[in-house]
C-alpha positions as CSV (number, residue, x, y, z in Angstrom):
1,M,40.8,103.7,113.6
2,L,43.1,100.7,114.0
3,K,44.4,99.9,117.5
4,A,46.5,97.2,119.0
5,S,46.4,96.3,122.7
6,M,49.3,94.6,124.6
7,Y,48.9,91.9,127.3
8,H,51.3,90.1,129.5
9,Y,50.1,88.2,132.6
10,V,46.4,87.3,132.3
11,Q,45.4,84.9,135.0
12,P,43.7,84.5,138.4
13,F,45.6,85.8,141.5
14,N,48.1,83.7,143.3
15,E,47.9,84.1,147.0
16,R,51.6,82.8,147.3
17,L,52.6,85.9,145.3
18,P,50.8,88.7,147.2
19,F,52.6,91.5,145.4
20,F,52.5,90.0,141.9
21,K,50.5,92.2,139.5
22,N,48.5,90.7,136.8
23,L,45.2,91.3,134.8
24,H,42.6,89.0,136.3
25,I,41.0,86.8,133.7
26,E,37.6,88.0,134.6
27,D,38.8,91.6,133.8
28,F,40.2,90.4,130.5
29,C,36.9,89.0,129.5
30,T,35.2,92.2,130.6
31,Q,37.6,94.2,128.5
32,L,36.9,92.0,125.5
33,D,33.2,92.8,125.9
34,Y,34.1,96.6,126.0
35,F,36.3,96.2,122.8
36,E,33.4,94.5,120.9
37,R,31.0,97.3,121.8
38,E,33.4,100.2,121.3
39,F,35.7,99.2,118.4
40,G,35.1,95.7,117.1
41,F,37.8,93.3,116.2
42,V,39.9,93.4,113.1
43,R,39.8,90.4,110.9
44,K,43.2,88.8,110.6
45,Q,43.3,88.7,106.8
46,D,42.3,92.4,106.6
47,F,45.2,93.3,108.9
48,L,47.7,91.3,106.9
49,D,46.4,92.5,103.6
50,A,46.9,96.1,104.8
51,F,50.7,95.8,104.4
52,H,50.2,95.1,100.7
53,T,47.2,97.2,99.8
54,G,47.6,100.2,102.2
55,K,43.9,99.8,103.1
56,L,43.7,100.3,106.8
57,P,41.0,98.2,108.6
58,E,39.2,99.5,111.6
59,G,39.0,97.9,115.0
60,I,41.3,96.4,117.6
61,I,44.1,93.8,117.5
62,L,45.1,91.7,120.5
63,T,48.8,91.0,121.2
64,F,50.3,88.8,123.9
65,D,54.0,89.0,125.0
66,D,56.3,86.6,126.7
67,G,55.0,83.1,125.8
68,L,53.4,82.6,129.2
69,K,51.6,79.4,130.3
70,S,48.6,81.6,131.3
71,H,48.1,82.5,127.7
72,Y,47.4,78.8,126.9
73,Q,45.4,78.1,130.1
74,Y,43.2,81.2,130.1
75,V,43.5,83.4,127.1
76,L,43.3,80.8,124.2
77,P,40.0,79.2,125.5
78,E,38.5,82.7,125.6
79,L,39.6,83.7,122.2
80,I,38.4,80.4,120.7
81,K,35.0,80.8,122.4
82,R,34.6,84.3,120.9
83,K,36.1,83.3,117.5
84,L,38.9,85.8,117.9
85,W,42.6,85.7,117.0
86,G,45.6,87.3,118.5
87,I,49.4,87.6,118.0
88,F,51.6,85.8,120.5
89,Y,55.1,87.0,120.8
90,I,57.4,84.4,122.3
91,P,61.0,84.5,123.6
92,T,62.5,81.1,122.7
93,A,65.2,80.7,125.3
94,P,62.9,78.8,127.7
95,Y,62.7,76.0,125.0
96,T,66.4,75.4,125.3
97,H,67.2,76.4,128.9
98,T,65.9,75.2,132.2
99,K,65.7,78.7,133.8
100,I,63.1,81.4,133.9
101,L,64.2,84.5,132.0
102,D,65.7,87.3,134.1
103,V,63.0,89.7,133.3
104,H,60.4,87.3,134.7
105,R,62.5,86.4,137.7
106,I,62.5,90.0,138.6
107,H,58.7,89.9,138.4
108,L,58.6,86.9,140.8
109,I,61.1,88.4,143.3
110,L,58.9,91.6,143.4
111,G,55.7,89.5,143.5
112,I,56.7,87.5,146.6
113,A,58.5,90.2,148.7
114,P,57.8,93.9,149.5
115,A,59.6,96.1,147.0
116,T,61.2,98.0,149.8
117,A,62.9,94.8,151.1
118,V,64.1,93.9,147.5
119,Y,65.4,97.3,146.9
120,R,67.4,97.4,150.1
121,K,68.9,93.9,149.5
122,L,69.8,94.9,145.9
123,I,71.5,98.2,146.8
124,A,73.7,96.3,149.2
125,M,74.8,93.9,146.4
126,V,75.6,96.5,143.7
127,S,79.2,97.5,143.3
128,D,80.6,100.2,141.0
129,D,82.3,97.7,138.8
130,M,78.8,96.2,137.9
131,L,77.7,99.5,136.4
132,P,78.9,101.3,133.2
133,G,81.1,104.2,134.2
134,T,78.7,106.9,133.0
135,L,76.0,105.6,135.4
136,V,78.1,105.1,138.6
137,S,77.7,108.7,139.9
138,D,74.0,108.8,139.0
139,F,73.3,105.5,140.8
140,R,75.3,106.6,144.0
141,E,73.2,109.8,144.2
142,W,69.9,107.9,144.5
143,P,68.2,108.1,147.9
144,Y,68.1,105.0,150.0
145,H,64.5,105.6,151.1
146,L,61.9,106.3,148.5
147,Q,58.4,107.6,149.2
148,E,56.1,104.8,147.9
149,D,56.4,101.0,147.6
150,D,55.8,101.5,143.8
151,D,58.8,103.8,143.7
152,H,61.0,100.9,145.0
153,T,59.5,98.6,142.4
154,K,60.3,101.0,139.6
155,R,63.9,101.5,140.9
156,V,64.5,97.8,141.2
157,K,63.4,97.2,137.6
158,Q,65.5,100.2,136.5
159,I,68.6,98.8,138.2
160,L,68.3,95.3,136.9
161,N,67.0,96.0,133.4
162,Y,69.0,99.1,132.5
163,Y,71.8,99.9,134.9
164,I,73.7,96.7,135.7
165,S,75.9,95.3,132.9
166,Y,74.7,92.1,131.4
167,E,77.8,90.3,132.5
168,F,76.7,90.7,136.2
169,R,72.9,90.8,135.9
170,E,72.2,87.1,135.9
171,S,74.4,86.4,139.0
172,V,72.7,89.2,141.0
173,I,69.3,87.9,140.1
174,D,70.4,84.4,141.0
175,Q,71.2,85.7,144.5
176,L,68.0,87.5,144.9
177,M,66.0,84.5,143.8
178,A,67.8,82.3,146.3
179,Y,67.1,84.7,149.1
180,F,63.4,85.6,148.3
181,V,61.8,82.9,146.1
182,P,61.1,79.2,147.1
183,D,62.3,76.6,144.6
184,D,58.8,75.3,143.8
185,I,57.7,78.7,142.5
186,N,60.9,79.0,140.4
187,D,59.6,76.4,137.8
188,V,60.4,77.2,134.2
189,H,58.0,74.4,132.9
190,G,55.1,75.8,134.7
191,F,55.8,79.3,133.6
192,Y,56.0,79.2,129.9
193,L,54.2,77.7,126.9
194,T,55.5,74.3,125.9
195,S,56.4,73.7,122.3
196,D,53.2,71.6,122.0
197,E,51.1,74.4,123.4
198,T,52.7,76.9,121.0
199,A,52.0,74.6,118.1
200,E,48.4,74.4,119.3
201,L,48.1,78.1,119.3
202,A,49.2,78.2,115.7
203,R,46.7,75.5,114.7
204,E,43.9,77.5,116.4
205,G,44.6,80.3,114.0
206,M,46.8,82.5,116.3
207,I,49.9,84.2,114.8
208,I,53.1,83.4,116.5
209,G,55.9,86.0,116.4
210,S,59.4,86.5,117.8
211,H,60.2,88.3,121.1
212,T,63.9,87.6,120.6
213,H,65.6,84.6,122.0
214,S,66.5,85.7,125.6
215,H,64.5,89.0,126.0
216,P,67.4,91.4,126.1
217,L,67.1,95.2,125.8
218,M,68.2,95.2,122.1
219,S,69.6,98.8,122.3
220,K,72.2,97.4,124.7
221,L,73.4,95.0,122.1
222,N,75.8,95.4,119.2
223,A,74.5,94.6,115.7
224,L,76.0,91.0,115.7
225,Q,74.3,90.2,119.0
226,Q,71.0,91.7,117.9
227,R,71.1,89.6,114.7
228,E,71.8,86.4,116.7
229,E,68.9,87.1,119.0
230,I,66.5,87.5,116.1
231,E,67.8,84.6,113.9
232,K,68.0,82.2,116.8
233,S,64.4,83.0,117.9
234,F,62.8,82.6,114.4
235,G,64.8,79.4,113.9
236,C,63.4,77.9,117.1
237,L,59.8,79.0,116.3
238,E,60.0,77.5,112.8
239,R,61.1,74.2,114.2
240,I,58.0,74.3,116.4
241,I,55.3,75.5,114.0
242,G,57.0,75.2,110.6
243,K,57.5,77.9,108.0
244,S,55.1,80.8,108.5
245,D,53.5,82.9,105.7
246,H,55.0,85.9,107.3
247,R,57.3,87.0,110.1
248,T,56.5,89.3,112.9
249,F,58.4,90.6,115.9
250,C,58.0,92.8,119.0
251,Y,60.6,94.5,121.0
252,P,61.3,93.4,124.6
253,Y,60.5,96.2,127.1
254,G,59.3,98.4,124.2
255,G,59.6,102.2,123.6
256,F,61.9,103.8,121.2
257,H,64.7,103.5,123.8
258,S,64.6,99.7,123.5
259,F,65.9,99.3,119.9
260,T,67.9,101.2,117.3
261,D,67.9,102.0,113.6
262,E,70.1,98.9,113.2
263,T,67.5,96.8,114.8
264,E,65.0,97.8,112.2
265,R,67.4,97.2,109.4
266,I,68.2,93.7,110.6
267,L,64.5,92.9,110.9
268,T,63.8,94.1,107.4
269,D,66.8,92.0,106.2
270,Q,65.4,89.0,107.9
271,K,62.1,89.4,106.0
272,V,60.1,90.4,109.1
273,Q,56.9,91.9,107.7
274,Y,56.0,94.0,110.7
275,S,57.1,94.7,114.4
276,F,55.3,96.2,117.3
277,N,56.8,98.9,119.6
278,V,55.0,100.3,122.6
279,E,53.7,103.7,121.8
280,H,50.3,104.7,123.0
281,R,48.5,105.8,119.8
282,D,46.5,104.4,116.9
283,I,48.2,102.7,113.9
284,T,48.1,104.9,110.8
285,R,48.4,104.1,107.1
286,D,51.8,105.8,107.1
287,D,53.0,103.3,109.9
288,I,51.9,100.4,107.9
289,L,53.5,101.6,104.6
290,Q,56.5,103.7,105.8
291,R,57.7,102.3,109.1
292,P,56.2,98.7,109.7
293,Q,59.1,97.8,112.0
294,A,57.9,100.2,114.7
295,L,54.1,99.9,114.8
296,P,52.5,101.5,117.8
297,R,50.4,99.7,120.4
298,Y,48.7,100.6,123.6
299,D,49.3,98.8,127.0
300,C,45.8,97.4,127.9
301,N,45.8,99.6,130.9
302,H,45.0,102.5,128.7
303,F,41.5,101.1,128.2
304,P,38.7,100.4,130.8
305,F,38.9,97.1,132.7
306,G,42.5,96.7,132.1
307,Q,43.8,97.4,135.6
308,C,46.6,95.3,136.8
309,R,46.3,94.3,140.5
310,A,47.9,92.1,143.0
311,A,46.4,89.5,145.2
312,Q,46.7,91.8,148.3
313,H,44.4,94.3,146.5
314,Q,41.9,92.0,144.8
315,G,39.0,93.6,146.5
316,T,39.6,96.9,144.8
317,V,37.2,98.3,142.1
318,R,38.0,96.9,138.7
319,K,38.5,99.7,136.2
320,G,41.3,101.4,134.4
321,G,44.4,99.9,132.9
322,V,47.1,97.1,133.0
323,G,50.8,97.5,133.7
């Protein structure tokens, strides 16, 4: 069986972000021990060869999304120590802009303030003209009070990632950041990998892939916009690490709702050898040979010791998955 596991924030807890959920580095190490016992790790060359030979290796592949500073600080040393490799999918806008990406600013807002407070503030800001017409009535029927804090978290993400039109999204998040997040936490340079750190990952044998330029929901973009996101990202990465033996990509947000048939055609046209979706099942030979632009992978919370927790819950038992 060939499996891929997906990670985002792997780091110690930050007491200044009491609601911010991440996989603690100690749990990550424990999960790697579990993988070694239960599955073993796939050799990099065996995985790459499979796209030519159709011979499917057995074991697990590690993938890391979003180009986070914690991947250099905490993940890379552990992989080097264990003589492991991983695929790091990097959005490239942070290399050319001095602003944290909207998707991560949402995480910071929800990490520093109770989700109920964020939800109420957001609801008061959203006007009908910010929403596609087909979603207005659905949005207005939502209840103001939800049952659980996690329900508010999901609703905030749904509004900002899927409902609000992109022309209004950044401004709304700007206002939420100004209201909830101190300036010293809103630091793009301390949040993402630098170009030098990305180059070091490549020198250490890690695969560097594209996660688009600005981390949009690709299915919300037209074909030209999708192509621009992909081309700009690979162009930036190649300026940092040079020409790669192969190109690889993963979809922001993941799931079949996050991309289209056109996205897959563009990736194939751009000579991308394989792309990762989020679909919780093993990779099959048919995936490798027939639909390499939508390889399935598990969130690491589907395996023991992958539980994502916040600083306020750091005393809870460590088991389960990561979100």
